[in-house]
N, C-alpha and C positions, 0 to 999 in steps of 0.2 A: 089428887089421885092416890088411892091407897087400897091395899088388900086387907080387909077386916077379918075375914075368915077363909081358911083353906082346908079343903077335904081331899084326901088322896086315897085311892084304892087300887091295889094290884100294880104298883109301879116299883120295879126293882125289889128291894127288900122291905118296902113300905106296904104292908098288907091293908091296913086301914088306919088313917090318921084324921084327926079333926083339930085344927089349931086356930086359936084366936091371936092375931098379931097386933102390935102397937102401930101407930101411925108414923112413928119416927124410926129410931135405930132398933133393929131386932138382931140379937146375937145368937146364933145356933152353934153350940159347941159339943164336941164328942170325939171319940177316937176315930181313926180312919176306918172307912167301911161301915160306919154306924148308921148312915142314911142322911146326914145333913146336906151333902151336895145334891142328893136326890130330891130334897125339898126345893132347893133352888131350881133344879131341873124341871120340876112340876110347874113352878111359876113361869119359867121360860116357855114351856109348852103351851100354857094357857094364853100367853101373850103373843107367841109367834107360830104356834102350831107344830113346833119341832123341838127336839132336844138339842142342847149344845154339847152333849157328850158323845152322841152316836147318831149316824144317819140311818141306822137300822132299828125299826120299831121293835123288832123281836128281842133286842137286848135291853129295851126299856121296860117292856111288859114283864111283870113278875113271872118267874118260872112256873110252868104247868098251867098258865092262864092264857086266854085268847084276847084279852083287852085290858086297858087301864081306864080308870074313871077319875076325872078331876072336876072339882067344883070350887068356886070362890064367890064370896060376897065382896063386891068392889064398890068403893065410894068414888063416883065420877067427878069431873071437875066442877059440877054444879052442887056437889055435896049430897047428891042423891045416891042411895045404895041400890046397886043393880046386881043381879045374879048371873053368873057366867059358868056354864058347864061344858065339858068336853069328854067325849068317849072316843078313844083311839083303838081300833080293832086291827088285828093281824090280817084279817081278810079284806081290809081296805074299806069297810063300810063305816066310815067315821061320821061323827055328828058333833056340831057345835051349837050351843043354844045361849041366847042372851034374853034373860027374863022369860024363858020358856019358848021363845021364838027362834026357829032355826036360822042360823047364819049361813050364807052361801059363799063367803069369801074370808080367807085368813086375813086379808087386809083390814077388815073391820075390827079384828082382834088387835092388830098392831096399833090402830088408831085409838082404841079404848085403853090399852095398857102399854104405854111407851116404856120399854125396858132397856137398860144398859147392863152388860155383863163385864165384870172384871174378875179374871181368874188366872191361875198359873200359866195359861197359854196366851195371855193377853199380848205378850211381846210379839206373837205371831202376826199381828197386824202389820208390823214393819217387815218381817221376814217373808211373809207369804206373797203370793202372786197378786196381780192387780184386782182380781175379782173380789178378794176379801176387803181391800181398801175401798173398792167401788161400793160394796154392800154397806160399809160404814158410812160413806158419803151419802148414799141414797137414803139411808135411814133418816138422816137429818133433813134432807131436802123434802122427803115424803111428809114429815111432821111439820115442816115449815111452809109448804106451799101445796094447797089442795089440788092444783092442776097436775102435779108431778106424776101421780100414779097412772092417770089416764094416758098421759104422753108416753110413759115408760111402756105400758101395755101395747100402745100403737107401734112403738119402735120395735118391740119384740116380734109382733105380727108381721110387720113389713120386712124385717131382716130375715125372718123365716121364709117368706115368699121369695125374697131375692136370692137367698142361698139355695133354695130348691131349684130356681131357674138356672143358677150358676152350675149346679151339679148336672143338670140336664143339657147344659150348653145352649139354652134357648134365651139369648140375651140380645135380641134384635131391638130396634128402636121402639116398636109397638109394645113389646113385653116390658121393657124398661120404663116406659111411660106409665105403666099401671102401678108401679110402686116406688120408683126412684124419687120423683118429686115429693111424694108424701113423706118418704124416709128423710129426705133432706130437711123438710120443714120441721118435723118433730125432733130430729137430731140437733138442729140449731136451737130449738126451744129448750131441750134438755140441757144442752151445753150452757145456755144462759142461766138457767136455774141453778145448776151445779156450781158454776163459777161464782154466782152471786152469794150462794149459801156459804161457800168456803171463805169468801171475803168477810162475811159477818162472823164466822167462826174463828178466824185467825187471831184477832186481838184477845178474844176470850181464852183461847188455848194458850197463848204465850203468857198471859197474866197468871194462869194457874200453874203452868210449867215452871215459872220463875220461883214459885214456892216449894217446888220439889227438887229441882236440879238446875245447875248453872250451865246453860248451853246457849250463850248469846249468838253463836254463829249458825244455829239451826234454822233452816228455811223450810217453809211449807208452800208447796206449789201445786198446780193443777194441770193435768193433761187431759184434753178433751176426747182423745181417741183418734185424732188426726192432726196434721201439721198446724201449728199455731198460726193464727191470722189468715188461714186459708178458708175459702168458702167450701162447704162440704160437697157441693155438687161438682166442683172442679176436682176434688180428691177422688170421688167415685169415678169420674171420667178417666183420670190418669191411671187408676189402679185396676180398671176393668179387665184388661188382658191377663194380668196376674191373678185377679180374682177368679177368672174362668179356669185358669190352670189349677188353682188350689181347690176350687169348688165352694168357696165361701168368701164373705165380705171381710177383707182384712182390716179396714179402718172404719171407725164409727163410734157411736155412743156406747156400744158394748165393750169398748176398749178403754174407757175413761179410767183415770187413776189419780191418786194423790201422790205427789212426789215429796219425800222428805230427804233433804240433803244437809250435810255438815261439811263445811269447808269445801263446798263445790262438788262433793261426791255423794253417792248413795249413803244415807245415814246408817244403814245396816252394816256397812263396812267400817264405820268409825265408832259406833256406840257399843258399850258393853251390854251384856244381857240385862243387868240391873237398870242401866240408863234407858234401854229400849222399853222396858216395862213401865218406867216412870213417864216416858213420853206418851205411851199409849194410854196410861191412866189419865194423864192430862187431857188427851183427846176425848176420852169417854166422858170425863167430868165436864169438859167444855160443852159437849153436846147437850148434857142435862141442864147446864146453867143457861145456855142460849135459848133452849126451849122454854125455860121459865121466864126469862127476861123478855123474849120477843113475842111469845104466844100465851104467857100466863098459865102454862101447863107444867105439871110436875112429872118428872121421869123417875121410875122406880129403879133402884140400883141393886143388882145381885153381885155380891163381892165374895168370891170363894177363896178361902185360905189366904187372907191378906198378908199373913206373916211370911209366906213363902218368898224367899229371895230378897226380902226387904228388912232393913234394920229398923230399930225402934224409932229414930227421928223421922224416917220416911213414913212409917206406919201412922205416927201421930199426926203428921201433916195431912196425909190422905184422909184420916178420920175427921180432922178439923174441916177440911174442904167439903166432905160429905155432909157434915153438920150445917155448914154455911148454906148448902143448897136447900135446906129446910124441906126435905123430902123423905119418903119411906126408903129405908135401906135394910137389906137382908145380908148379913155378913157371917161367915163361918170361921171357926178356929178349933184347934184340937182341944185346948183347955180354956176354962172360963177366965183365966187371968192374963192370957196372951195380949189382950187389947185393953185391959182394965184402965191403965194410965194413959191411954191414947185419946179418950174422949174427954171433952171439957167437963168439969165437975158438975155443972148445972144441967148437963144432959142426962135425961132418963133413958137407960138402956133396958129393953125387955130381953130377958135371958131365957133361953130354951136349951135344956139338956137332951141331946139325941143319943139314944143307946139301943142297939139291936132293933132299929126300925121303929122305936117308940119315942115319944116326946113328952117331957115334963117341964112345966114352966117354973122358973125360980124367981 
């Protein structure tokens, strides 16, 4: 999986760009605000339909314009080139096309272009709330098991119905029978898939982490969203009265989380900022490696400002691990020499200078 060509129009300070990328390491360098992170943002939008920098499309679309247009030629896992286009409009009339055919779901994009982002905010995976870690976990389960997305959608629908009934106070036996059994079934299935995936990921994560930082007492755990070793139907029964008071379902797959602990306490309380970043980098790299080993698919890595908060030995180790993954990487830096000695000598690095929203290849 690789992006061979990327065209960008009217996105932030990028009025019009057309770039040919290498299938391996692509280094984008330039001063701050030159547009290099916006190029990564464009790839992220093509893969997931959204920016990683802002929830508001108005801040992504170039000033005085009403839309942005993205296009890419992508080599799929079978080695066949496909065309992917996206038009995001401020009026909400968006369109996504694959080989000229309109796509109806962002999920189809995520399947076509598996993306992992490593940026200065990466440590937030540990510091943030459960929803961020759950999103990380579900990315892996989605790419690992074809049944996950359908189960996830069912769970969302059933939870919405249950919460609506809770708000109205209409939770008699007949009403509950219309969604509780179904919710229990899909919740247990989601729980099984998530737990199984994390079990596969764990040894890969700790192997990569050992090359970055010495944290032998770090533990990686899983919380299903309800009490361990309890049947979800019993949990729903026991929490019904409180759910009615609150107007929503307290326990369930929508509360699943990854638990990182060090010496028995929440890792965020013990790890330095630099250690947190290294742990999350290892988590992201592990997902890419597991996807390749288990499914034979390559994950594209977007690495923004790798030098931030990391010394040279850690930069070099991360670069080596990225090379070992044998996948396409887009990495940014302020200067062309910041990462020069980090890549193995035999590795060819495609260099792109970004200046005032324009790109020249070196």
